[in-house]
N, C-alpha and C positions, 0 to 999 in steps of 0.2 A: 782633667780627663773625664769624659762623660761617664755617668754611672746609670745603669739600667736599674731603676727603683721599683718597677712594677711591670709584670707581663701576665695579663689576665684575659683569657678568651679573645686573643688576637689583638688586644689593646695594650700598648706599651707606654711607659713613662720613663723619660730619660732626663737625668739631672746633669746640668753642666754649669760650671762657674768660670767666668771670664775675667781676666785681669786686663783692664784697658789702660794702656799707657803709651806715651809717645805721641807722634802726630796722627792726623786722621787716617792716613793711608796705613800706618802701622796697626792702628786699632781695627781697621777694616780687614787687614790680613789676619789678625788674631781671630776676628769673628768668623772669617771664611774657614780658617783651619779648624775652629771649633765646630762649625756646621758640618765640615767634612767628617770629623770624628763622630759626631752624632749620627750622620748618615751611615757610617760604617757599622755602628752599634745596631741601628735600626735594620739595616740590610742583612746583617748576620742573623738577627731574629727572624726576619722574613724568610731567609733561605732555610733555616731550621724547620720551618713549617712545612716544607716540601719533602723532608726526609722521612724515611720509614722508621719503624721501631725495631727493625732487625729481623722481622719474621720472614719466612720464605715467601717468594712471589712466583706467580705463573706468568711467563712472558712468551707469547707465540706458542702456547701449549707445552712449554718446557719449564720445568721447575728450576728456579734460581735460588741459591742459598747465600745468605750474607756472610761475608768474611768479617774480620775485625774492622773497626772503623779506620778509614784512611783520612789523612789530612790533605787538604787542597787549598791553594791560594786562589781566591777569586778576585778579579778586577771589577771594581764598581765605579760609579760616577764620583764617589767620595774618597776612594782609596782602596788599597788591597785588604782583603779579609782572609785570615787563615781559619779554616773551618773543618772539623772532623765530621764525616758523614759515612753512611753505610754504602759499600759497594758489593756487588753480587757476582757469582760465577755459577756455571752449571757443574754437575758432577764430573763432566769431562774436562773441566778446567778451561784453558784458553782465554778468550776475551772476557773482560769484566764489564759490568753494567752498573751505572749509578742512577737510581730512580730520582734523586734530588735534581741532578743535572737535566734529566728529561722533563720532569714536571715544572721546573723553574725556567725552562727554555734557555739553559746556559749555552753560550756559543764559545767554543774552545774553553776558556776559563773566565769568560766575561759574562756579567749579568746582561740581560737583554737591553736594559736602558743604556748601559755603557756601550754596548755593541752598536746600538742605534746612534748614539752620539758620535762615536768614532767613525762609523761608516759614512754618516752625513758629512762630517768634517772632511773626511778623506775624499769624498766626491767633489769637494770644493778646492782641495789643495793637497800637496804631497805630504808624505809621512813626517818629514822633518818639520814642516810648517804646522802640522797638527800637534806634534810633540811640543813645539814652542808655544803654541796657543794654550795647551793644557797647563804647561808650566807657568806661564806668565799670567793667565787669567783665571785659572782654576786651582792653582797651587797643587797640581798633580804632576808627578814625575813618571812619565811613561816612555819606555824604550820605543824607538822607531820600528823595531822588528815586531813588537807586540801590536802596534797600530796596524802595520802592514798585514799581519796574520789575521787579525779580527776583520779588517776591511775586506781582505780577500775571501774570507769565509762567507761573510754576508753577501758580497758580490756574487760568489758562486751560487748561493741560494737563489739570488735574483735571476741569474743566467739560466739555472736549471728549471725554474718555475715560470719563466716569462710566457711560455705558451700554454701553461696549465692553469695558472691562477687567474681568475676573472676579477676585474675591478669595477666597482660601481662608479657611474658618473656623478659629479657633484650636483646638488640641487640647482637647477637653472631657473632664472626668473622668467624667461620668455620661451615660447615654443620654438622648436628647431625646424627651420624651413630648408636650410642648405647645409650640406656637409662637404667640406673641401679636403681632397687628398692631394698632398704634394710631397715631393722628394727631391733631394739634391745630394751633393757630395762635398766633402771637405778633406783636404790633404793633411796628413800627419806623418811624422818621421818614424818609420819602423826600424827595429834593431838590425835586421838583416837585409831588408829589401829597399831601403831608402824611402823616399816619399811615396806614399800610396793613398788611395782615396777611400775614406770612410763613408758609409752610407748614412744619410740622415732623412728621417721622414716625419711628417706631421699630419694630424687629422684635426681639423678645426670645425666647430659647430657654430652656425650663424643663425640669428633670428630674422624675421621677415624684413626688418629695417636694415639688414646688412651689418649688424653689430656682432662681433665675435664674442661668444660666451664661454667657450672652453676649447683648449687645445691639448691633444695627447702627443707625446714625443717618443720617437724611437731612433735608435742608432746602432750601427754595427761596425766593427773595425775592419780595415783592409784584410783580405784573405779569410775573413770569417765566412764569406760565401753570400753572394747576392741572393741565392735561392733561399737560404735560411732567413735572411732579412725580409724578403718578400713574403715568406710563409708567415712570419710574425705579423707583418702588416696586414695580410689577408685575413688572419685570425681576428684582428680588431675590426676590419671592414665588415666581416660576416656578422659579428655581434651587433654592430651599429645598424646594419640593414634589417636585422630582426627587430630592433627596437624602434627604428624610424623608417618604416617601409615606404612612407609617402614623401620623404625628403628628396630634394634635388641633390644628386651627387655630382660634384664638379671636380675635375682633375686640373691642377695648375702645376706647370713645371717649365723648365727651360727646353731648348730644342733637341736635347739628346734623344735619339731614337729609342733607346732602351726604356726611357721613362714612359713614353707613350705606349710601348708594347705592354707595360705593366698596368698603366692607369686606364687605358681605353676600355678594356673589358669590365672594369669595375665602376665606370662613371657614365652618367647620362650626357654630360657635356665636357668638352676639353678646351682649355684656354692656355695659350702661350703666355708665360709670365711677362707682364708688361714691362717690367724694369730691365729684363734682359733685352727686350726689343729696343728700349731707349739707348742701351749701350751700343748696339749695332748702328742705330740711327746717328748717334753722335760721331761715330767714325765715318759713316757714309757722308755726313755733312761736309767733310773735307774734300770729298769728290765733287759734290755739288758746287761748292765755292772753294776751290783749291788755292787761291791767292792769299797771301798773308794779310793784305789790306782788306780782305773780305770778311774779317772776323765778325763784324756786326751783322752782316747779311747771313753769315753761317749760323750764328746763334738764333737769328730770327727764323730761319728756315727750320732749324731743329725744333724750336718751340712750337711753331705752327704745325709741324708734322705730328708731334706728340699730342697736341690739342685736337687735331682732326681725328686721330685714332680713337680718342676718348669720346668724341662727339658726333662723328659722321659714319653712317653705314658705308661699307665698301671702301673705307679710307685706306686700308692695308693694300687693296688691289691698286688703288690710284697711286699710292706712294711707290709701289713696286713698278708700275708702268713708267712713272717719272724717272726712277733710278735706272731702269733699263735704257732709257734714252740718254741719260748722262753717261752711262757706261760705254756708249758708242763713240764718245769723244776721246781724244788723246789726253791721258792723264799721267802724272808721275807714277812710277811703279808701285809704291806703297799705297797711294791713294786708290789706284785701280784694284789692288788686291783687297783692300778693306771694302771697297764698293762691291766687288764680286762676292765676297763672303756675306755681305748683307743681302744681296740679291738671292743667293742660295738659301739663306735663312728664311727670308720671306716666302720664297717659292715653296719650300718644304712645309711651311706652317700657315699658309693663307687661310685654311679652313678653321684655324684655331686662333684667329685674331679679331674676332668681332667684339671689340671692347665697348663700343657704344651701347650695344644691346645689353651687355652684362651690367653696365653702370645704370642703365634705365631700370633694370630689374633688381637693383640694390645688391648685386653680386660682386664679390671681390675680383680684382683683375691681376693681382700680384701674389707671388709666393713669399712675401716678406717674412711671414712667420717661420718658414723653413730656412730662409736665408739667415734670419736671426739665430735660429737654432744651430746652424752650422758654427756660428761664433760662440754662442753661450754653452752649447752642449759639447762641442769638440774643441774649438780653438782655445778658449779661455783656460781649459784645464789640461789639455793634452799637447799643446804646442808651446810650452814654456821653453826658455833657453836651455839647450843641452838635453832636452827630453827625447828619449828613444823608447819605443814601446814594443813589447812582444804582444802577440795576438790576444792571449788570455788576459794579460794585464789591462790592455785597452778595452777589451770587452767588459771586464768587471767595472771599470770606471764609467764607461758609457751607460751600462745598465743602471748603475746607481744614480747617475746624473739624470737619466730619463725619468726614473721614479721620483726623484726630488723635484724636478721641474714641471712634472705633470700634476696639476692641482689634485690633492686628496690621495694620490697614489702612495706616497711614502708612508702615511699613517695606515693605510689599508694593507700595505705590504707587511708591516709589523704586526698587525692584527692577525694576518694569515700565519705568520711564524708562530704567534701565540696559540693559534687554533690547531695548526697541523704539525708544528714542531719541525725539527731537523733530525739528522742522524746522531744519536748520542752514545753509540757503542764506542768503547775505548779500546785501543790496542793494548 
């Protein structure tokens, strides 16, 4: 058992003796258990430094008086700690207040580091998997309900502050010449409504050579409200335009009308995502060469069409004209339907299909960043077998994942919790 041998001016010395026996993994588990116990002793002393001496305090111009010390079990990265600390009440009674919890930034009954670990792990996997990970890899036995409560609390802070707390961009090696706004959707299974579309957005910063330097991610669950999602997005847009007033602002998305209604007012140029176009062209190629034996010709036509879009001015208009002529021929019903959908897609977006010019200017032509975010931000975590989500639960996970996946934001988020705190009044 670790022994605290010295505590002087904030410097502590802890003595521990280990009995190493058995095979290597047994010894490592012995060491891990000892490290956890040392961590508990050290954390207990750290927590005590945030307590008062029991004197009355003034909070919000009201006098609070200490009651007798109360015992509380705190969860830490190393194990649970039972600690006596002062709690306060006003002369009217009612709610109690714990200065230690406020000053140490305790979240429910968790130290901030443990809350950080739990919420990070929960953003990556469900409560059971987090519990199993802590047991197998950290020798920590934590109930799923405790994990869920801590993660929900941290996620609720993220949700409540996402339009208030500002985050600094990471230090970039090159100047920013282009900023791309893109958005898309990903379907997930909701508890009551069935499959509904979650909103996913990304903002990417590019240097003059067309290399992506940084990306910010956002997401909102179905039924959360597109208006709220767009307000969050616009908040980030406004901050970037203040910081980079001379950058080119480019909107990239698929053909959904609602996307362009949002992106157009905020961007200098708009471009239809190239890879969505290729999906339509692939289907249209079966109308150009409908026979089974035309497979080689079909692939050749598709390849040449994609190449011309990337390298030739007005290629989109030329392909559109060609497909209109093909559509006048008699085709199988499905081939005709696919061809007509492609024609409509081109007709509605011809002004947003100048890929050759964008490539010549080292500008991106695809929203692959957002497409990937739909998978990594939404699908990988929220679309597991048997998963059904309520709106708030999905919102919490998406907010946590967006913070984790946006470089530097997770650490900044916790610095803001340390700076501003949360609500520490107890019922």
